[in-house]
N, C-alpha and C positions, 0 to 999 in steps of 0.2 A: 482422682479414682483410675486404678487400675480395668482394661476393660479387653476384651479379645481384638483381634484387630480385621478388619475386614480384606478379602482379598483384594491385591493394588487393581483387579479388573472392574472392579465395582464404579472405580472411579473415570471410567472410560463411558458408562452408562450415561445418557441427556436424557431430557425428559420431554414434554410436548404441554408446551406454553400454555394451547389453548384448554387446556385443563387449570393450569392455574391460575388464568384471565376468568373464567368459567367461577372458579370456587371465589374468588374476591368480588365479581359479579353478586354471584349470590350474598354473600356477605352484606355487601350496600345493600342492596334490594330489604334485606332482613331488618339494616336500622330504620325501613321505611323509603330509600332512595328510590326515585321512578329511574329504572336500569332498562335499556334497549341492549340486547345480548347479540350482535353480529359478528362474534369473535366464532362460537361452538360450529362447528361443522359436524351438523344432524339435520335432517329432515322438519320440520317443525308439523307434519303430517301424522295421525296415527297410525300404527300398522293396521291393514284389513282387517274387519272383522272376521272374517274366512279363515284371516291364518290364526288368527288368535285361538278361534272355535277348537281350528285342529290341532293347536296344543292344550287346551282345557280336554278334548275328548280323550287324545293322548293320555294323560296324566288317570284320569276317569278309568280309561282303559286296562288300569295297570303296569303300566308305560315306564316303571320307576327303577328301574336298572342300570349296568352299563348297557355298555352298547360296543358292536367294534372299534379298534381304536381307529380308522381311517371309515370309521361313518355306516349309515345302517344302510344296506345295498341299495336299496327303492329309495333312498337322497339321492346315493351317488349315480342309480340309472337316470333319475329324474335332472340332475344336474349337466349327465354328456347330452340328454335330450335335448334340455336348453340351449346347449353348446349350438349342437345342429341347427336349433330353429331358427338361433339369432346370428349363432356366427358363420352356418351354412361349414361348418367345419365337423369334419365326426373323429370324437374319441373315444376309448373306450373306459368304460366305468371303473375300470380296473387302477387307470391313469390317476383319478380323482381321491383326494383326501380331501375329508370336511375337516374342520377348523372351528376352531373357540375364536371369533372374527379372523381380519384379516391380519395382525400384525402377526401371530405366530408362524402364518409364511416368511415372509420376511427373514424373521430371525432363523428361521430351519433353511434358508437358505444361506443366511451370509455363513452360517457354524459350518454348513458342510461343503463350503467352499472359501471362507476365507480363514486364513490363519498369520502370524506374522511371517512377513516378507512377502505377501500377496497385498496386491492392489485390489479394490473393487468402485467400478464407475458407479455415480451416483449424482441424480437432477440437484442442480442449487439454482435456485431455492425450490426447494421438494419438501415432502413430508419428513419432520426431523426423526422418525424413527432408524429412515435410511442409513444416516453418517453413524447415531448411537449404536445400532448392532452389527455395523461393520468394526469400529472399533470398538466394540467390546467381543467382536472373534479376532481379533488381534492383527486383521487387516487393517491396511493403510486404504485411507477414503480420500479416493481421488474425484474431483467435482465438475460436472458435467454442467458449464453455464447456459444458464435459460435467461435471454435476454428480449426486450421489448421489440429491439428489432427483428427479431425470429419470432416472433408472435407469442415469446416465450415456448418455445420448437429451440429445435437444432437444427444445424446443416452434419447431415449422415457423416461427412466426410470428416470433419471436426470432430467428431467422436473418434472416428475409426484413426485419427490419427495421434489420439490421447492414449491410443492403446501399444502396452508396454510387455515385454518377456514375463511378470507379474502379474499383469492384469488377468484375473479368474470368475471376474462376474461383474455382469455392467447391469445397473436396476434403470428400468425405465418407468413411467409412469403418464398415460394418457386415455381419456382427460385427466388435467394437472391438477389434486391440490401443492401449495395452495392457490395456483396462477391462472384457473380456467384455462390455459392454453392447452392444444390438442395437436400431436407431430402429424403433417402431412403425410397423406401413405404415400407419397412418393418419395419423400425422407426415409420411412420405413421399409422399403423396398430395397432404398440404395442401402441402408447397411444391413438389412437382410442379406443382400447379395456382398457386400464387405467383408462381414464376419468368415465368408466363404477361404479368406486369408487367415482365417484366426481360429482354427479348430478346438484349440482350448478352452476359449474364453465361452461361459456359459451368458444366459440373460434371463432377467427375469422381468415378468410385463407386468409391473400391475393396474390393473381394467376394473379396478372395484366399483369407477363412476362411466363404464361404458356404455351404461342403456341413457345416462342425460350427455346428451349432445342437441346443440343449438343449428338453426337455418339449416334444417335439411342434413349435413353432414351425418354420413355413417360410419360406423366405429371400424376402423382397420386392427385386426387383430392380428399379431405374430404366430399365431398358432397355424395362420393360414400358409406362414412360411415353412417346405420342408424341410429345407435346409436344415432350419433351428427343433425342430421337434424334440431332435438324441439329446438335448442341452438347452430346452427352453423350461421356465418354469411359469406356471401363470397364474396370479390371485385376480379372484372377483368373491362376490360372496352377496348378502340379502339385505347388509347396512342402509345403504344410500339410496338401492332401486325399492326395496321394498320400505322405508321407512321401520328399521329392525335394528337401528344401532344397539338396542340395550339386550337386544336378545343375544351376542358376542354369537354370531353365526356366520362361516365365511367359508370357499374354497378354496381349494388350488389343486394345479393339473401338472403332472411330474412326467416328465420320461419316463419310461418305461423302468429302465434299468436303476433308478434313485427311486423307488417306491418305497421299497421295501427300510430304505433309509430315513427318509420321511417316517413312514411309519412308527419305528425305532424311537425316533426323536419324539413323535406322541405319545407311544405310554409311557416313557421317560418324564414326561412334562405333566398333561392334563389327563392321561389315560383316555380319556376318550370327552366328544361334545355331550351333554346330557339331551334324553329323550324325546323330549317334548318339543323342546325348541328344532328337534330335525325332522318331526314330524312339521311342526308349525313350518319348516320351509320345502315340505315336499308341497303343501298346499298353496305354498308363495311359488313355487315355478308352473304348479300343475293346474291351478284356479285362474281365476277373470283378472286378466293384465292392464285392465281401464285404469287401473289407480299409479299407476306408471306412467304414461302419458299424461294422467291429468297432471302427476307431481313434476313433469319433466316438463311441461307447458309455462305452468305456474312458475317452476323457477326461470323461464325462458323469459318470460312478461319482467319478474323481478333483475334479472342480471342488466335487460335494458333500461329499465327505471334507472336501477343505480346507477348504469355509466353514464346518460346520461346526467344528470343532478351531482356525481361527481364532478364531472366536466364540467360542471357549470359557477363551480368553487374555487376562486382565483387559486394559484401556486400547484392542483391537483390534474392529473391529465390519467385518464384511464380507458386503458383499450379495454374493447367488446369482446367479453368472454367467451369461448368457443363451445365450452363445455361443463363440468360440475354443474355446484353452485356457488361459483366463488369471483368477486373482483378480487384486482389484486394493483391499482392503482400507482402511478410515481409520483410523491408526495414531497419532492428535493424541491418545488418552487416555491413549496412554506418557508423557508428555512429552518425548518427543525427537523430531527432525527426519528428515525421510526419508532424506537422505544419514548422517546419525547411524549408523541404522538400519543401514542397507546395509552402512555399514564394519564395524561393530560384529557383526553373523551373519556376515558372509563372516568375519572377522579372528579372532573369538574363538569364536563356536558353529560354525563351519563350515559354514553358507549364503549359498549365493550365494542374492540376489534385488535385484532392481533399486528403485532411487528415484523415487519418481512423479516426482520432478523435472528425471528425464531423458527426459521426454517432455512437456515445458513446466510454463510457472510455475502452471496450475493444478494439477499433479501434485503439490505441497509436503499432506505429512500425507498420504500416502499409500506403499505398495510395491506391485509388479507381483509376483509369484509366478505362473510357470510349472505347469501341471499335466501336462507331459509329461517325468513325470517315473513311478517305479511308485510304487503307494497304498504299498508297506514305505516307502521311501527319503520319499515326504511326511510319512507318519507318524515316520518318526525323526527329521525335517526339523524339524517346528513342535513337536515335543517338546521336541527343543533350543531353540526360539526360545521357549517357555514359561521353560522351567529359567533359559535365560540373560535374559531377562523381569526374573524374579522376582530373580534374585540380588542 
């Protein structure tokens, strides 16, 4: 049958395997299988009541129409105040764009700075959408290898050495998905200083897990580096911090000279973010913050439990994650590939996890486990895994 042909660039778009595994896990559960999902990256907590109530009130009060493309002024002001409160950094509300989640910021950054002949550097293993949208933009993706030896971070000088005259953007993520790694402040400082030698290279810092750090570690934001302010995009949002993944609410901070271009992209793609979610976002930032610490503490306990149990399984080695809510154990000692383990654990042991190769070529030999499940389920899942591997 003759059919219209899609544009060649569509072949460049990848996907996010966590949703594929979630779909399969859901299908198996519907068949009556007992499945424990340690694959999907979303908090297992409910959105706090006061946030839900703010959205309900907004709807009841008649906030049913379009909002400004950049976001409600009150929400942009609340975000600026939150950045000042938690990062000790002043930014103008005019630099902030409210987005339907975090991914549009990644997409916008790649479209604005990527094109054929350009290079964009990104963490590998890393969030799979980075490489996907880089390829879609026409640019060449250049991986920044993250290894166990560096705590799944990097040495600043090794990143600087990868920069060429074609480099247009460097994407960073700390705390990181999928590894739970955190870039040391000293390396961030060295990278920021070294980038003075490359004034035409922009940076996008994905700080969506900025409030989820462990062992007393404080978040280091690139916004604090004055020399990068005119070429830095920062991504953050509500999904992880306030258990609001389904609300599709994020924000980004842009250099003043780039705000208009980013807003035009917003107008051409999603028009605006829905009104009630934005009122919920205001309530989240300005209301009680105890839920954030409750979740952080729970994730910290669970990641310790998970790392301890993984390290007790023969053939597995797991570094204790420093942030986010993921563990990224080395499974090379099992003699099985990441994809083989992902498939076998789900189909035979009833445990959903994500192969490290879903996050880039440097993820072979690793699996991603989400700590966003109860301690009881984590214990049960890892007991099943140990039994399945020893069978």
